[in-house]
N, C-alpha and C positions, 0 to 999 in steps of 0.2 A: 820439575817444578824446583830447582834448589834455591832459587832467591829467597829471602827473607823480606817482607814489606813491614813498613811501619803500621799501616793500617789496612785491613781488608773491609772494602763496603759491600753489603750484599743488598740487593733490591736497587732499582734507579728509579724510585720514588723521588718527587721533588726534594723532599728534606734530605734524602741520601746523596743527590747530585750536587745540591748546594754544598753539602760538607765536604764531598770530595774535592769539589772545586777549590773551596776556602783552604783545605789541607793540602792540597797539591801545590797551590799559591805558596803555602808556607812553607814549603820545601821538603814535605814528608813524601816518602815514597808509597802510592797508593795503589792498590789493585781494587778492581770494581767488578763486582758480577752480578749475574740477575738470572734466575732460572728462566724466565720469559724470552721471547726472542724479540721482544722491543722495548724501548725506554719507557719510563714513566710509571710502572708498577701501577700500585692504586690510581695514581693521579695522570693516567695516560689521556689521550684524546683519541676517540674511534671516527672512524668514517663511516659512512651509512649500513654499508655491508656487514661491517664489524659490530656495531649497535644492535643490527636487525639479529644477527647469530647470538649475540649475549642475551638479548631480551626476549626474542621470538623463536628461537632456536633454529632458524632457517636463514639462508643467504639471498633471499630475493624480495627485497623492498619493494614498494609500489612505485612504479615508474613516475608517478605524477609529483614525486618528491624531488626530483632531481638526479644529478649524477652523484653516485656514492663518494667521489673523491673532493668533491666541493665542500663536504661535510668534515668538520673538525669538533666532535662533541666531548668535551671535558668531562672525565669522571669524576673529578673534584673541582667544581667549577670555583674561583676565586677572584676577585678583582683586587689589585695593589693600590695602595695610598701612594698619591704621587710623590708624598715627601717622605713616605715611611721607610722602615728599616730596610724591607726587602730591596727598595728601589736603591737605597744606599748600598747595600752589598753588591748589587749589579754593577754599580758605576765603581766601587772600591775595585771589583775583580775584573771589570773591563768587560763584562759579559755583553754589556749593550751593544758592542759591536756585531754581535750575532743576532740581535731581534731588533724588531721594531714594534713601537708601541704607540697607541693610541687612546686618547681620551674616553671616559666612559660619560654618556651623555646626560644620565640623571641619577639622582640620590633622592629616594621618597621614603616615606614612612605612613603606616597603616594607622590611622588614628579615628575613632568612632566610626566604624565601617566605611571608610572613605581614605583613597590614597592622597597624599599631600608632598608637595616638594619639601625637603628639608632645609629649614632655614639654618644658616650656618654663622652669619654675623649680624650685628646689631642693625645692618640695613636691611639684610632680609626678613630679620625678624619684625620688623614695623610693617612689612608687606603681607606677611604670613596670613592664610586664612585659619590657620590652626589655634590662633588665639584672639580673645577679644582685645578691645583697645586698650584698657587699663593693665592687662597682663601684658601687652606687647610692649608697653612701657618699662614695666617689671623685668622681662625678658631682656630688653635691649640694655638695661643698667647691669644686668649679670654678664651678658657678653661682651661687654666693655671692660668689666673687671677683669674677664677670662682674657681677652685680647692683650691688655696691657700687663698681664700678670708676668713676671720675670723672676724666677726662683732665686736669682743671685742680687736681686735689688728690694730690700725689703721696704722702700718707699711704695713699691706697687703692691705690697700685701695687705695693707689697710688693716693692720694691726692683728691679721690672724695666720697663725701657724697651720699649714694646710698638712702638714705630715702628722698632725694631731686631731685636727677639727675633721668631723665625718662629712662626707659629701651632703648628707640629710642637713647637718647643722648649717654647712656654708649656703646650701640653697635655700634654707628657711629665712635666712637673712634678707634675701631677696623676695621674700613672700608669692614664691612661683607655685601653681595650682599642680595637683597632680598629672594633668595632661602633659604640661610643659615640660615636667620633671621627666615624663615616659620617654618623650623623643628626643631630650637632652641626653639623658642616660643611655638610651639603646640606639639612637640613630646617629647621633654625634660622637659620644665616646665610645660607642660600640661594644657597650657591655653585654653580656649573653643573658644576665637574668638582673635579680633585683639586691643582690647581694652587696654591690659596690655601695649601696646609701650607707651602709653602718661602716663602711672603712673610709680610711684617709681621704680627704678631697684630691689631694696633689695628684694623684694616678687620673682622676677623672679630668681634672682642669689640663693636665699635660694631653691628655687624648682629644680633648676639644680642640686644644691649640693645634695640634697634628692634623685634626681634621680642616681647619680654616686655612694652613698654610698649605696643605696639598691643594685644596680648591683655588687658592690664589695662584699656583704655581703654573696651571694650564689656563688661566682664566675659562674653564669650560664650565658644564652645567653641575659637574660633580668632582669630588676629590681623588677619584679612582681612576687608574688608567689599567690596560689590559693589552697582553702581545696579539699582535696580527697572527692570522692562523692558530689561536687558542694557547692554552697552557702546556699543551704536550711540547712546544717549542723550549719553554724552560730547562726542563731536565736536559735536553739535549744539548744546549747552551753550555750549561755547567760541565756537561761531559765532555764537550769540545774545549772547554777552558782547562779542565783536569789533563786532558791528552795533551795540551800545549805543554803544561808544567810537568809532562814525564808520567802521568797516570796512564793504567793498564786497565782496557776494558775486555770483558768478556761476556757476551749475551748468550741465551740459549745453554747454560750450564745446569743441567739438572742436578736436583737433590745436593745442593750446597749444604754441607754439613759442617757444623762448626766444631773443632777439636779442641780437648782441654787438657792441660796438664796435669801432673800428681796434686797441684795445689787447688786446680779447681779454675784455673785461669784459663782465658782463651789463648790459643798458641798456633791456631792454622786453619784451614777450610779444607775439606776434601770434596772433590766433584770429578766424577767419572775416573775414579781410582787414583787421581793425584793429588798430592796436598800442597797447598801453598803455604808456607809458615808467614806469621805475622805476629806482632805484638799486641795489637788491639783489633776488636772487630765492631763495626759499625753497621747496624742492619733496621729494618723494618719489623714489626712484633711479629709477621708470619714466618720468619726465619728461626726464632727462638721461642716459641710457643711455651716453653714451660718457664720464661721469665717475664711473664706479662700477665696481667689479670683485665678481664672484660669490666669496662667501666660505663658502657651505654651502648645504644644503639641508636643510628643515625637513619631517619627514614626519609625517601625522596623521591619526585616526580621528575622525569624530564619529559618536555612536551615539544613537538614540532609545530610550529603555527605561521600562518601566511599574512600576520599582522603584528605591530607592536602591542605591548600590554596595555589595555585601554587606561585612560586618564592619567598618562604619564607624558604629556605633550609630543606624542608620536616619537618618544625616544628609541633610536636603534639599539641601544644598550642601557641598561638599567638595574638598580639594584632598590629593591622595595624591602624595608626591615619591618616585619610585625611583631611589636613589643608584646611580651608573655602577658601582660596585664589586659591587653586590649583583645586576646583569645581566651582568657582564664587558662592560662597554661602556667607551668614552671618556669619554661624557658621559652626564647624567641623562637621565630618562624622567619626564613629567609627567601627572598626570592629573586632570581638572578635571570637577567636577559640578554642575550647577545644576537647578532644577527650577520648579514653578509656584509655589513660594513665594518667588522673586524675579520672578515674572511673565514669564519666558521661555517655559514651556510651558503646555499647557492642565492642568487640574488631574489629578493622576495619573501625568504623564509626566514625565520626566528627561531632560537633555540632558547627555551625558558626551563629554568630548574625550580622546584620549591624543595625546601630542605627544612628540616626541624632535627631535634634530638626525640626519638620515639618514646612515648610517657605511656602508651597503652598498649595493647595487644592488636589494635587496629590502627596501623600506621597510615592507611589509605584515607580513612575517616579523619585522622588528626590533619593530613595535609589539605583536607577540604577547604579551609579558609584560604589558603593561598592559591590552590588550584582555581578555585571560583574567581578570582581576579586575574586569570588570563583570558577570558573569553573563549570564544571557540578554537579548538584543537585540532589540527589534522590527526595526530598521532600521539599518544600518551603511555610511558612505561612507569611503572611503580618498582622500586627495589628499597632494601635495607641492608645496612651492615654493620658489624658490631664494632666498638670502639675499643682499643687496648691501650693500656699504659704500663711501662715497666715496673717490676717490682724487685729486681735485682739491685746490688750496689757495686756499680762500675770499678771502684777502687779494689774490690776483692777478686772480680773476674775478668775484668779487662773487656766487657760486653757493654757497648752503648746502643740503648735501643730507642727509637723514635717512638712518639706517640701518635695513635691515630688520628686521622683528619676529624676535625668536628664539623658540624653542621653551617658553621658561618660562612658567608660568600665574601668575606674579605680575608686577606691573608696575616693580619697581625698576630693571632695567635701561632699560626705556624712559623711564624718567623722567631718568636720568642723561644719556641721549643728549639729550633736549629741552632740560636745563639748560646743556649743554655748547655746545650750538648758540646757546640764546639769549646766553650770553657773548660767543661769538664776532661774533654779529650787532650785538649792541649794544655790545660792549666793556665792558658791566659786568661786574664780577666776580659770579660765582655766589653769594657769600657774602652779597651784599648782598640777593639775593632769598631766600636760605636766612634771613637775619635778619629781614627783613620777615615773612616766614612764620612765623618762631618765635615772634615777638612777637605777631603776631595770631592765634595758635593759639586755637582755641575748640571746641565740640564740634560735631561735624557732624550732622545729623538722623540719628538712627540708625532 
């Protein structure tokens, strides 16, 4: 391997694949390696036999569950905002030609022990059983303010500087009660805990607008979309994109070892006795364990069922957010369900995930409020995994390490990590990417 690459990417997780695609489109010479013989890394999709092997240690799942190949069970299940940044990246890079998406049926929130549809507009707020009559009117006024808010038009600001006013102060102006604040902050703005209340309101208003725009995009029952055959399709689509732009792929490369020069800068990667030279290394935390620290643990349950989640209007695909306050927790819990309608299970079968940040030593018990909402399950698997974030300084060592996936069942935090990595690798402002993407906005195949 005498060639020198601009970037060597290690691991074919979703973040790494998006980056290798974006960097290849930018004209950089990219080599992409993975120690596994499959795409996806942590974010791979498994068929039934693979799922059984991973969780039960044998490869003989019961026959009544159907054919193994009909299952595509995501290990990091996440829906995409229809108008969100990831979809813009997909359109900007033309990856959409390798993928088909379908809208997700429902978006729900857990409140006072029950599952409710999330109201996202002033009209839906008036119909929602989440609020009493007077609260509905107050909420409607707040939704109208958010819908009309335009950052560049001061007339829509009603005299408030949202970069200084906290979310708590903005919401108190409308007199909304704690319950309403709870579903707005967690199920619409998709905050993971309550810290946002003391932060500038602009972020929350933008997140609410994104939710409403995404909902309007497909006129579906939720703001989310999801690829047919599961998320495992995404890393492969970006890998194809990278290859089209000259990227080189090598799977099944054991012990990819990052090499450093005298100054401690990454200068290449060695596997099977051969070294490829490079200027920069991009990888997931597992490839450079001495440059990351553990920041938490995710607990999750994966269930195979023969029915949709109860109280979600028979939705075949759905997200339910369980805000922290409703469960007496420090952070939210997430419920994700998909089925044969997205080609991730055989006809009549549903795959559900319950995930949260583990806050105790008994994650199975922690997940119980979410698991209880599933109704009867055919099979259930529990697992935990550690979350890591980089502690190195990329300007000093040329190593760009992604953050582990959080328990959220939507993509917003994942994409922010990818875009900030893209900025630090290329020196290009995130804004330029955002602008290209905003200009090139068009319909995604629905």
